[in-house]
mmCIF file as gemmi writes it, N, C-alpha and C atoms, coordinates in Angstrom:
data_model
loop_
_atom_site.group_PDB
_atom_site.id
_atom_site.type_symbol
_atom_site.label_atom_id
_atom_site.label_alt_id
_atom_site.label_comp_id
_atom_site.label_asym_id
_atom_site.label_entity_id
_atom_site.label_seq_id
_atom_site.pdbx_PDB_ins_code
_atom_site.Cartn_x
_atom_site.Cartn_y
_atom_site.Cartn_z
_atom_site.occupancy
_atom_site.B_iso_or_equiv
_atom_site.pdbx_formal_charge
_atom_site.auth_seq_id
_atom_site.auth_asym_id
_atom_site.pdbx_PDB_model_num
ATOM 1 N N . MET Axp A 1 ? 9.092 15.81 10.814 1 0 ? 1 A 1
ATOM 2 C CA . MET Axp A 1 ? 10.411 15.997 10.254 1 0 ? 1 A 1
ATOM 3 C C . MET Axp A 1 ? 10.833 17.437 10.536 1 0 ? 1 A 1
ATOM 4 N N . LYS Axp A 2 ? 12.034 17.584 11.013 1 0 ? 2 A 1
ATOM 5 C CA . LYS Axp A 2 ? 12.599 18.891 11.345 1 0 ? 2 A 1
ATOM 6 C C . LYS Axp A 2 ? 13.598 19.281 10.266 1 0 ? 2 A 1
ATOM 7 N N . THR Axp A 3 ? 13.622 20.547 9.89 1 0 ? 3 A 1
ATOM 8 C CA . THR Axp A 3 ? 14.591 21.056 8.924 1 0 ? 3 A 1
ATOM 9 C C . THR Axp A 3 ? 15.512 22.039 9.615 1 0 ? 3 A 1
ATOM 10 N N . ILE Axp A 4 ? 16.8 21.887 9.386 1 0 ? 4 A 1
ATOM 11 C CA . ILE Axp A 4 ? 17.79 22.773 9.998 1 0 ? 4 A 1
ATOM 12 C C . ILE Axp A 4 ? 18.695 23.329 8.911 1 0 ? 4 A 1
ATOM 13 N N . GLU Axp A 5 ? 18.797 24.64 8.868 1 0 ? 5 A 1
ATOM 14 C CA . GLU Axp A 5 ? 19.723 25.317 7.949 1 0 ? 5 A 1
ATOM 15 C C . GLU Axp A 5 ? 21.109 25.283 8.599 1 0 ? 5 A 1
ATOM 16 N N . ILE Axp A 6 ? 22.04 24.583 7.943 1 0 ? 6 A 1
ATOM 17 C CA . ILE Axp A 6 ? 23.383 24.386 8.5 1 0 ? 6 A 1
ATOM 18 C C . ILE Axp A 6 ? 24.067 25.72 8.808 1 0 ? 6 A 1
ATOM 19 N N . SER Axp A 7 ? 23.942 26.678 7.905 1 0 ? 7 A 1
ATOM 20 C CA . SER Axp A 7 ? 24.67 27.936 8.08 1 0 ? 7 A 1
ATOM 21 C C . SER Axp A 7 ? 24.188 28.749 9.269 1 0 ? 7 A 1
ATOM 22 N N . THR Axp A 8 ? 22.996 28.455 9.779 1 0 ? 8 A 1
ATOM 23 C CA . THR Axp A 8 ? 22.477 29.218 10.917 1 0 ? 8 A 1
ATOM 24 C C . THR Axp A 8 ? 22.203 28.333 12.136 1 0 ? 8 A 1
ATOM 25 N N . ALA Axp A 9 ? 22.694 27.104 12.121 1 0 ? 9 A 1
ATOM 26 C CA . ALA Axp A 9 ? 22.463 26.194 13.246 1 0 ? 9 A 1
ATOM 27 C C . ALA Axp A 9 ? 23.064 26.789 14.518 1 0 ? 9 A 1
ATOM 28 N N . SER Axp A 10 ? 22.284 26.753 15.587 1 0 ? 10 A 1
ATOM 29 C CA . SER Axp A 10 ? 22.718 27.373 16.832 1 0 ? 10 A 1
ATOM 30 C C . SER Axp A 10 ? 23.364 26.396 17.812 1 0 ? 10 A 1
ATOM 31 N N . GLN Axp A 11 ? 23.386 25.113 17.458 1 0 ? 11 A 1
ATOM 32 C CA . GLN Axp A 11 ? 23.999 24.117 18.332 1 0 ? 11 A 1
ATOM 33 C C . GLN Axp A 11 ? 24.585 22.997 17.488 1 0 ? 11 A 1
ATOM 34 N N . PRO Axp A 12 ? 25.446 22.158 18.071 1 0 ? 12 A 1
ATOM 35 C CA . PRO Axp A 12 ? 26.027 21.043 17.31 1 0 ? 12 A 1
ATOM 36 C C . PRO Axp A 12 ? 24.945 20.06 16.842 1 0 ? 12 A 1
ATOM 37 N N . LEU Axp A 13 ? 25.214 19.355 15.759 1 0 ? 13 A 1
ATOM 38 C CA . LEU Axp A 13 ? 24.253 18.381 15.238 1 0 ? 13 A 1
ATOM 39 C C . LEU Axp A 13 ? 23.897 17.325 16.265 1 0 ? 13 A 1
ATOM 40 N N . SER Axp A 14 ? 24.845 16.952 17.112 1 0 ? 14 A 1
ATOM 41 C CA . SER Axp A 14 ? 24.559 15.926 18.125 1 0 ? 14 A 1
ATOM 42 C C . SER Axp A 14 ? 23.436 16.379 19.054 1 0 ? 14 A 1
ATOM 43 N N . ALA Axp A 15 ? 23.372 17.66 19.352 1 0 ? 15 A 1
ATOM 44 C CA . ALA Axp A 15 ? 22.301 18.172 20.214 1 0 ? 15 A 1
ATOM 45 C C . ALA Axp A 15 ? 20.949 18.079 19.515 1 0 ? 15 A 1
ATOM 46 N N . TYR Axp A 16 ? 20.925 18.419 18.224 1 0 ? 16 A 1
ATOM 47 C CA . TYR Axp A 16 ? 19.679 18.291 17.458 1 0 ? 16 A 1
ATOM 48 C C . TYR Axp A 16 ? 19.254 16.827 17.378 1 0 ? 16 A 1
ATOM 49 N N . ALA Axp A 17 ? 20.222 15.944 17.168 1 0 ? 17 A 1
ATOM 50 C CA . ALA Axp A 17 ? 19.915 14.515 17.053 1 0 ? 17 A 1
ATOM 51 C C . ALA Axp A 17 ? 19.285 13.991 18.341 1 0 ? 17 A 1
ATOM 52 N N . GLU Axp A 18 ? 19.782 14.445 19.475 1 0 ? 18 A 1
ATOM 53 C CA . GLU Axp A 18 ? 19.194 14.026 20.748 1 0 ? 18 A 1
ATOM 54 C C . GLU Axp A 18 ? 17.798 14.619 20.933 1 0 ? 18 A 1
ATOM 55 N N . GLU Axp A 19 ? 17.657 15.895 20.576 1 0 ? 19 A 1
ATOM 56 C CA . GLU Axp A 19 ? 16.378 16.59 20.758 1 0 ? 19 A 1
ATOM 57 C C . GLU Axp A 19 ? 15.272 16.005 19.877 1 0 ? 19 A 1
ATOM 58 N N . PHE Axp A 20 ? 15.62 15.617 18.667 1 0 ? 20 A 1
ATOM 59 C CA . PHE Axp A 20 ? 14.626 15.101 17.72 1 0 ? 20 A 1
ATOM 60 C C . PHE Axp A 20 ? 14.899 13.641 17.385 1 0 ? 20 A 1
ATOM 61 N N . SER Axp A 21 ? 15.153 12.828 18.4 1 0 ? 21 A 1
ATOM 62 C CA . SER Axp A 21 ? 15.579 11.445 18.187 1 0 ? 21 A 1
ATOM 63 C C . SER Axp A 21 ? 14.513 10.549 17.571 1 0 ? 21 A 1
ATOM 64 N N . ASN Axp A 22 ? 13.258 10.961 17.578 1 0 ? 22 A 1
ATOM 65 C CA . ASN Axp A 22 ? 12.191 10.124 17.012 1 0 ? 22 A 1
ATOM 66 C C . ASN Axp A 22 ? 11.74 10.581 15.638 1 0 ? 22 A 1
ATOM 67 N N . GLU Axp A 23 ? 12.445 11.538 15.039 1 0 ? 23 A 1
ATOM 68 C CA . GLU Axp A 23 ? 12.08 11.986 13.704 1 0 ? 23 A 1
ATOM 69 C C . GLU Axp A 23 ? 13.338 12.279 12.898 1 0 ? 23 A 1
ATOM 70 N N . MET Axp A 24 ? 13.185 12.396 11.592 1 0 ? 24 A 1
ATOM 71 C CA . MET Axp A 24 ? 14.312 12.706 10.741 1 0 ? 24 A 1
ATOM 72 C C . MET Axp A 24 ? 14.576 14.207 10.759 1 0 ? 24 A 1
ATOM 73 N N . ILE Axp A 25 ? 15.842 14.542 10.611 1 0 ? 25 A 1
ATOM 74 C CA . ILE Axp A 25 ? 16.242 15.936 10.53 1 0 ? 25 A 1
ATOM 75 C C . ILE Axp A 25 ? 16.842 16.156 9.151 1 0 ? 25 A 1
ATOM 76 N N . VAL Axp A 26 ? 16.258 17.065 8.38 1 0 ? 26 A 1
ATOM 77 C CA . VAL Axp A 26 ? 16.77 17.399 7.053 1 0 ? 26 A 1
ATOM 78 C C . VAL Axp A 26 ? 17.714 18.581 7.213 1 0 ? 26 A 1
ATOM 79 N N . LEU Axp A 27 ? 18.942 18.401 6.774 1 0 ? 27 A 1
ATOM 80 C CA . LEU Axp A 27 ? 19.927 19.475 6.829 1 0 ? 27 A 1
ATOM 81 C C . LEU Axp A 27 ? 19.924 20.2 5.494 1 0 ? 27 A 1
ATOM 82 N N . THR Axp A 28 ? 19.856 21.52 5.551 1 0 ? 28 A 1
ATOM 83 C CA . THR Axp A 28 ? 19.838 22.312 4.333 1 0 ? 28 A 1
ATOM 84 C C . THR Axp A 28 ? 21.026 23.263 4.313 1 0 ? 28 A 1
ATOM 85 N N . LEU Axp A 29 ? 21.424 23.65 3.123 1 0 ? 29 A 1
ATOM 86 C CA . LEU Axp A 29 ? 22.452 24.656 2.924 1 0 ? 29 A 1
ATOM 87 C C . LEU Axp A 29 ? 21.918 25.614 1.88 1 0 ? 29 A 1
ATOM 88 N N . HIS Axp A 30 ? 21.74 26.854 2.293 1 0 ? 30 A 1
ATOM 89 C CA . HIS Axp A 30 ? 21.148 27.877 1.427 1 0 ? 30 A 1
ATOM 90 C C . HIS Axp A 30 ? 19.779 27.442 0.899 1 0 ? 30 A 1
ATOM 91 N N . GLY Axp A 31 ? 19.013 26.777 1.765 1 0 ? 31 A 1
ATOM 92 C CA . GLY Axp A 31 ? 17.65 26.38 1.431 1 0 ? 31 A 1
ATOM 93 C C . GLY Axp A 31 ? 17.504 25.08 0.663 1 0 ? 31 A 1
ATOM 94 N N . LYS Axp A 32 ? 18.61 24.434 0.31 1 0 ? 32 A 1
ATOM 95 C CA . LYS Axp A 32 ? 18.545 23.174 -0.438 1 0 ? 32 A 1
ATOM 96 C C . LYS Axp A 32 ? 18.938 22.015 0.469 1 0 ? 32 A 1
ATOM 97 N N . ALA Axp A 33 ? 18.152 20.946 0.442 1 0 ? 33 A 1
ATOM 98 C CA . ALA Axp A 33 ? 18.442 19.762 1.256 1 0 ? 33 A 1
ATOM 99 C C . ALA Axp A 33 ? 19.763 19.145 0.812 1 0 ? 33 A 1
ATOM 100 N N . ILE Axp A 34 ? 20.622 18.857 1.797 1 0 ? 34 A 1
ATOM 101 C CA . ILE Axp A 34 ? 21.921 18.256 1.485 1 0 ? 34 A 1
ATOM 102 C C . ILE Axp A 34 ? 22.151 16.937 2.211 1 0 ? 34 A 1
ATOM 103 N N . ALA Axp A 35 ? 21.407 16.696 3.303 1 0 ? 35 A 1
ATOM 104 C CA . ALA Axp A 35 ? 21.595 15.457 4.061 1 0 ? 35 A 1
ATOM 105 C C . ALA Axp A 35 ? 20.419 15.253 5.006 1 0 ? 35 A 1
ATOM 106 N N . VAL Axp A 36 ? 20.335 14.032 5.538 1 0 ? 36 A 1
ATOM 107 C CA . VAL Axp A 36 ? 19.304 13.695 6.513 1 0 ? 36 A 1
ATOM 108 C C . VAL Axp A 36 ? 19.983 13.01 7.699 1 0 ? 36 A 1
ATOM 109 N N . VAL Axp A 37 ? 19.572 13.393 8.887 1 0 ? 37 A 1
ATOM 110 C CA . VAL Axp A 37 ? 20.003 12.703 10.101 1 0 ? 37 A 1
ATOM 111 C C . VAL Axp A 37 ? 18.804 11.894 10.57 1 0 ? 37 A 1
ATOM 112 N N . ALA Axp A 38 ? 18.985 10.57 10.664 1 0 ? 38 A 1
ATOM 113 C CA . ALA Axp A 38 ? 17.879 9.696 11.043 1 0 ? 38 A 1
ATOM 114 C C . ALA Axp A 38 ? 18.298 8.814 12.216 1 0 ? 38 A 1
ATOM 115 N N . SER Axp A 39 ? 17.362 8.542 13.076 1 0 ? 39 A 1
ATOM 116 C CA . SER Axp A 39 ? 17.607 7.69 14.235 1 0 ? 39 A 1
ATOM 117 C C . SER Axp A 39 ? 17.666 6.224 13.812 1 0 ? 39 A 1
ATOM 118 N N . PHE Axp A 40 ? 18.531 5.471 14.488 1 0 ? 40 A 1
ATOM 119 C CA . PHE Axp A 40 ? 18.604 4.034 14.262 1 0 ? 40 A 1
ATOM 120 C C . PHE Axp A 40 ? 17.868 3.269 15.349 1 0 ? 40 A 1
ATOM 121 N N . LYS Axp A 41 ? 17.065 3.96 16.145 1 0 ? 41 A 1
ATOM 122 C CA . LYS Axp A 41 ? 16.361 3.303 17.239 1 0 ? 41 A 1
ATOM 123 C C . LYS Axp A 41 ? 15.529 2.114 16.773 1 0 ? 41 A 1
ATOM 124 N N . ASN Axp A 42 ? 14.811 2.275 15.673 1 0 ? 42 A 1
ATOM 125 C CA . ASN Axp A 42 ? 13.922 1.216 15.19 1 0 ? 42 A 1
ATOM 126 C C . ASN Axp A 42 ? 14.352 0.689 13.827 1 0 ? 42 A 1
ATOM 127 N N . ALA Axp A 43 ? 15.639 0.802 13.528 1 0 ? 43 A 1
ATOM 128 C CA . ALA Axp A 43 ? 16.131 0.344 12.23 1 0 ? 43 A 1
ATOM 129 C C . ALA Axp A 43 ? 17.546 -0.191 12.399 1 0 ? 43 A 1
ATOM 130 N N . ASP Axp A 44 ? 18.052 -0.729 11.318 1 0 ? 44 A 1
ATOM 131 C CA . ASP Axp A 44 ? 19.426 -1.189 11.315 1 0 ? 44 A 1
ATOM 132 C C . ASP Axp A 44 ? 20.122 -0.627 10.082 1 0 ? 44 A 1
ATOM 133 N N . PRO Axp A 45 ? 21.452 -0.588 10.081 1 0 ? 45 A 1
ATOM 134 C CA . PRO Axp A 45 ? 22.182 -0.007 8.943 1 0 ? 45 A 1
ATOM 135 C C . PRO Axp A 45 ? 21.849 -0.663 7.605 1 0 ? 45 A 1
ATOM 136 N N . GLU Axp A 46 ? 21.639 -1.975 7.612 1 0 ? 46 A 1
ATOM 137 C CA . GLU Axp A 46 ? 21.348 -2.673 6.356 1 0 ? 46 A 1
ATOM 138 C C . GLU Axp A 46 ? 20.023 -2.195 5.75 1 0 ? 46 A 1
ATOM 139 N N . SER Axp A 47 ? 19.024 -1.985 6.59 1 0 ? 47 A 1
ATOM 140 C CA . SER Axp A 47 ? 17.732 -1.499 6.099 1 0 ? 47 A 1
ATOM 141 C C . SER Axp A 47 ? 17.876 -0.12 5.484 1 0 ? 47 A 1
ATOM 142 N N . LEU Axp A 48 ? 18.66 0.731 6.12 1 0 ? 48 A 1
ATOM 143 C CA . LEU Axp A 48 ? 18.875 2.073 5.581 1 0 ? 48 A 1
ATOM 144 C C . LEU Axp A 48 ? 19.58 2.001 4.236 1 0 ? 48 A 1
ATOM 145 N N . LEU Axp A 49 ? 20.617 1.183 4.149 1 0 ? 49 A 1
ATOM 146 C CA . LEU Axp A 49 ? 21.337 1.063 2.883 1 0 ? 49 A 1
ATOM 147 C C . LEU Axp A 49 ? 20.441 0.527 1.773 1 0 ? 49 A 1
ATOM 148 N N . LEU Axp A 50 ? 19.626 -0.483 2.092 1 0 ? 50 A 1
ATOM 149 C CA . LEU Axp A 50 ? 18.708 -1.015 1.088 1 0 ? 50 A 1
ATOM 150 C C . LEU Axp A 50 ? 17.705 0.038 0.635 1 0 ? 50 A 1
ATOM 151 N N . SER Axp A 51 ? 17.228 0.837 1.56 1 0 ? 51 A 1
ATOM 152 C CA . SER Axp A 51 ? 16.206 1.826 1.216 1 0 ? 51 A 1
ATOM 153 C C . SER Axp A 51 ? 16.736 2.908 0.286 1 0 ? 51 A 1
ATOM 154 N N . MET Axp A 52 ? 18.046 3.002 0.142 1 0 ? 52 A 1
ATOM 155 C CA . MET Axp A 52 ? 18.634 4.008 -0.739 1 0 ? 52 A 1
ATOM 156 C C . MET Axp A 52 ? 19.3 3.377 -1.967 1 0 ? 52 A 1
ATOM 157 N N . ASN Axp A 53 ? 19.239 2.055 -2.085 1 0 ? 53 A 1
ATOM 158 C CA . ASN Axp A 53 ? 19.885 1.369 -3.194 1 0 ? 53 A 1
ATOM 159 C C . ASN Axp A 53 ? 18.996 1.414 -4.43 1 0 ? 53 A 1
ATOM 160 N N . PRO Axp A 54 ? 19.466 2.026 -5.532 1 0 ? 54 A 1
ATOM 161 C CA . PRO Axp A 54 ? 18.639 2.16 -6.735 1 0 ? 54 A 1
ATOM 162 C C . PRO Axp A 54 ? 18.144 0.829 -7.293 1 0 ? 54 A 1
ATOM 163 N N . GLU Axp A 55 ? 18.983 -0.199 -7.284 1 0 ? 55 A 1
ATOM 164 C CA . GLU Axp A 55 ? 18.568 -1.508 -7.814 1 0 ? 55 A 1
ATOM 165 C C . GLU Axp A 55 ? 17.442 -2.099 -6.969 1 0 ? 55 A 1
ATOM 166 N N . PHE Axp A 56 ? 17.57 -2.015 -5.651 1 0 ? 56 A 1
ATOM 167 C CA . PHE Axp A 56 ? 16.539 -2.533 -4.761 1 0 ? 56 A 1
ATOM 168 C C . PHE Axp A 56 ? 15.239 -1.751 -4.947 1 0 ? 56 A 1
ATOM 169 N N . LEU Axp A 57 ? 15.335 -0.435 -5.045 1 0 ? 57 A 1
ATOM 170 C CA . LEU Axp A 57 ? 14.143 0.394 -5.24 1 0 ? 57 A 1
ATOM 171 C C . LEU Axp A 57 ? 13.441 0.06 -6.558 1 0 ? 57 A 1
ATOM 172 N N . GLU Axp A 58 ? 14.225 -0.257 -7.585 1 0 ? 58 A 1
ATOM 173 C CA . GLU Axp A 58 ? 13.639 -0.645 -8.867 1 0 ? 58 A 1
ATOM 174 C C . GLU Axp A 58 ? 12.893 -1.98 -8.748 1 0 ? 58 A 1
ATOM 175 N N . ILE Axp A 59 ? 13.463 -2.933 -8.024 1 0 ? 59 A 1
ATOM 176 C CA . ILE Axp A 59 ? 12.804 -4.23 -7.801 1 0 ? 59 A 1
ATOM 177 C C . ILE Axp A 59 ? 11.475 -4.023 -7.079 1 0 ? 59 A 1
ATOM 178 N N . ILE Axp A 60 ? 11.478 -3.189 -6.05 1 0 ? 60 A 1
ATOM 179 C CA . ILE Axp A 60 ? 10.252 -2.913 -5.295 1 0 ? 60 A 1
ATOM 180 C C . ILE Axp A 60 ? 9.21 -2.254 -6.197 1 0 ? 60 A 1
ATOM 181 N N . GLN Axp A 61 ? 9.624 -1.286 -7.004 1 0 ? 61 A 1
ATOM 182 C CA . GLN Axp A 61 ? 8.683 -0.6 -7.898 1 0 ? 61 A 1
ATOM 183 C C . GLN Axp A 61 ? 8.084 -1.57 -8.915 1 0 ? 61 A 1
ATOM 184 N N . GLU Axp A 62 ? 8.916 -2.431 -9.483 1 0 ? 62 A 1
ATOM 185 C CA . GLU Axp A 62 ? 8.415 -3.425 -10.445 1 0 ? 62 A 1
ATOM 186 C C . GLU Axp A 62 ? 7.408 -4.358 -9.781 1 0 ? 62 A 1
ATOM 187 N N . ALA Axp A 63 ? 7.709 -4.777 -8.559 1 0 ? 63 A 1
ATOM 188 C CA . ALA Axp A 63 ? 6.794 -5.673 -7.836 1 0 ? 63 A 1
ATOM 189 C C . ALA Axp A 63 ? 5.463 -4.976 -7.567 1 0 ? 63 A 1
ATOM 190 N N . ARG Axp A 64 ? 5.502 -3.702 -7.218 1 0 ? 64 A 1
ATOM 191 C CA . ARG Axp A 64 ? 4.262 -2.956 -6.977 1 0 ? 64 A 1
ATOM 192 C C . ARG Axp A 64 ? 3.433 -2.839 -8.249 1 0 ? 64 A 1
ATOM 193 N N . GLU Axp A 65 ? 4.104 -2.592 -9.366 1 0 ? 65 A 1
ATOM 194 C CA . GLU Axp A 65 ? 3.393 -2.486 -10.644 1 0 ? 65 A 1
ATOM 195 C C . GLU Axp A 65 ? 2.77 -3.818 -11.042 1 0 ? 65 A 1
ATOM 196 N N . GLU Axp A 66 ? 3.492 -4.915 -10.842 1 0 ? 66 A 1
ATOM 197 C CA . GLU Axp A 66 ? 2.955 -6.24 -11.15 1 0 ? 66 A 1
ATOM 198 C C . GLU Axp A 66 ? 1.745 -6.537 -10.273 1 0 ? 66 A 1
ATOM 199 N N . PHE Axp A 67 ? 1.821 -6.184 -9.012 1 0 ? 67 A 1
ATOM 200 C CA . PHE Axp A 67 ? 0.709 -6.42 -8.093 1 0 ? 67 A 1
ATOM 201 C C . PHE Axp A 67 ? -0.521 -5.638 -8.544 1 0 ? 67 A 1
ATOM 202 N N . LYS Axp A 68 ? -0.331 -4.37 -8.906 1 0 ? 68 A 1
ATOM 203 C CA . LYS Axp A 68 ? -1.453 -3.543 -9.385 1 0 ? 68 A 1
ATOM 204 C C . LYS Axp A 68 ? -2.065 -4.12 -10.655 1 0 ? 68 A 1
ATOM 205 N N . ALA Axp A 69 ? -1.219 -4.744 -11.476 1 0 ? 69 A 1
ATOM 206 C CA . ALA Axp A 69 ? -1.69 -5.324 -12.741 1 0 ? 69 A 1
ATOM 207 C C . ALA Axp A 69 ? -2.325 -6.688 -12.536 1 0 ? 69 A 1
ATOM 208 N N . GLY Axp A 70 ? -2.39 -7.144 -11.288 1 0 ? 70 A 1
ATOM 209 C CA . GLY Axp A 70 ? -3.032 -8.425 -11.014 1 0 ? 70 A 1
ATOM 210 C C . GLY Axp A 70 ? -2.102 -9.616 -11.061 1 0 ? 70 A 1
ATOM 211 N N . LYS Axp A 71 ? -0.83 -9.388 -11.25 1 0 ? 71 A 1
ATOM 212 C CA . LYS Axp A 71 ? 0.142 -10.486 -11.289 1 0 ? 71 A 1
ATOM 213 C C . LYS Axp A 71 ? 0.565 -10.799 -9.868 1 0 ? 71 A 1
ATOM 214 N N . LYS Axp A 72 ? -0.16 -11.706 -9.224 1 0 ? 72 A 1
ATOM 215 C CA . LYS Axp A 72 ? 0.155 -12.081 -7.852 1 0 ? 72 A 1
ATOM 216 C C . LYS Axp A 72 ? -0.193 -13.53 -7.621 1 0 ? 72 A 1
ATOM 217 N N . LEU Axp A 73 ? 0.423 -14.106 -6.603 1 0 ? 73 A 1
ATOM 218 C CA . LEU Axp A 73 ? 0.19 -15.499 -6.245 1 0 ? 73 A 1
ATOM 219 C C . LEU Axp A 73 ? -0.35 -15.569 -4.824 1 0 ? 73 A 1
ATOM 220 N N . SER Axp A 74 ? -1.213 -16.529 -4.587 1 0 ? 74 A 1
ATOM 221 C CA . SER Axp A 74 ? -1.648 -16.778 -3.213 1 0 ? 74 A 1
ATOM 222 C C . SER Axp A 74 ? -0.512 -17.484 -2.493 1 0 ? 74 A 1
ATOM 223 N N . LEU Axp A 75 ? -0.602 -17.594 -1.188 1 0 ? 75 A 1
ATOM 224 C CA . LEU Axp A 75 ? 0.419 -18.292 -0.415 1 0 ? 75 A 1
ATOM 225 C C . LEU Axp A 75 ? 0.541 -19.738 -0.874 1 0 ? 75 A 1
ATOM 226 N N . GLU Axp A 76 ? -0.583 -20.376 -1.121 1 0 ? 76 A 1
ATOM 227 C CA . GLU Axp A 76 ? -0.554 -21.778 -1.581 1 0 ? 76 A 1
ATOM 228 C C . GLU Axp A 76 ? 0.109 -21.887 -2.943 1 0 ? 76 A 1
ATOM 229 N N . GLU Axp A 77 ? -0.183 -20.956 -3.857 1 0 ? 77 A 1
ATOM 230 C CA . GLU Axp A 77 ? 0.445 -20.977 -5.18 1 0 ? 77 A 1
ATOM 231 C C . GLU Axp A 77 ? 1.959 -20.766 -5.065 1 0 ? 77 A 1
ATOM 232 N N . MET Axp A 78 ? 2.347 -19.876 -4.182 1 0 ? 78 A 1
ATOM 233 C CA . MET Axp A 78 ? 3.76 -19.595 -3.985 1 0 ? 78 A 1
ATOM 234 C C . MET Axp A 78 ? 4.482 -20.829 -3.443 1 0 ? 78 A 1
ATOM 235 N N . LYS Axp A 79 ? 3.855 -21.512 -2.488 1 0 ? 79 A 1
ATOM 236 C CA . LYS Axp A 79 ? 4.46 -22.718 -1.938 1 0 ? 79 A 1
ATOM 237 C C . LYS Axp A 79 ? 4.652 -23.765 -3.024 1 0 ? 79 A 1
ATOM 238 N N . ARG Axp A 80 ? 3.634 -23.931 -3.892 1 0 ? 80 A 1
ATOM 239 C CA . ARG Axp A 80 ? 3.755 -24.906 -4.983 1 0 ? 80 A 1
ATOM 240 C C . ARG Axp A 80 ? 4.882 -24.52 -5.929 1 0 ? 80 A 1
ATOM 241 N N . GLU Axp A 81 ? 5.025 -23.226 -6.196 1 0 ? 81 A 1
ATOM 242 C CA . GLU Axp A 81 ? 6.077 -22.753 -7.107 1 0 ? 81 A 1
ATOM 243 C C . GLU Axp A 81 ? 7.473 -23.02 -6.538 1 0 ? 81 A 1
ATOM 244 N N . LEU Axp A 82 ? 7.605 -22.876 -5.218 1 0 ? 82 A 1
ATOM 245 C CA . LEU Axp A 82 ? 8.913 -22.981 -4.59 1 0 ? 82 A 1
ATOM 246 C C . LEU Axp A 82 ? 9.285 -24.377 -4.158 1 0 ? 82 A 1
ATOM 247 N N . LEU Axp A 83 ? 8.325 -25.22 -3.938 1 0 ? 83 A 1
ATOM 248 C CA . LEU Axp A 83 ? 8.623 -26.572 -3.424 1 0 ? 83 A 1
ATOM 249 C C . LEU Axp A 83 ? 8.673 -27.6 -4.514 1 0 ? 83 A 1
């Protein structure tokens, strides 16, 4: 991950995006992160939006906690539940 201070950037953001196309670029202003530039090479807009959606993140966290607590189904159990 590359960090770029906006106030001292020596080239346009498009140049940085091309140079670091396989990693995220964190943009900072006065040392504080304000934005991220990320490549869509291996992703799609919907995945990015979901990854930042608070409701979706809460669902994922709850599922992880349930899994850690032993609340899980085998594939066969899941099929029986759904069919």
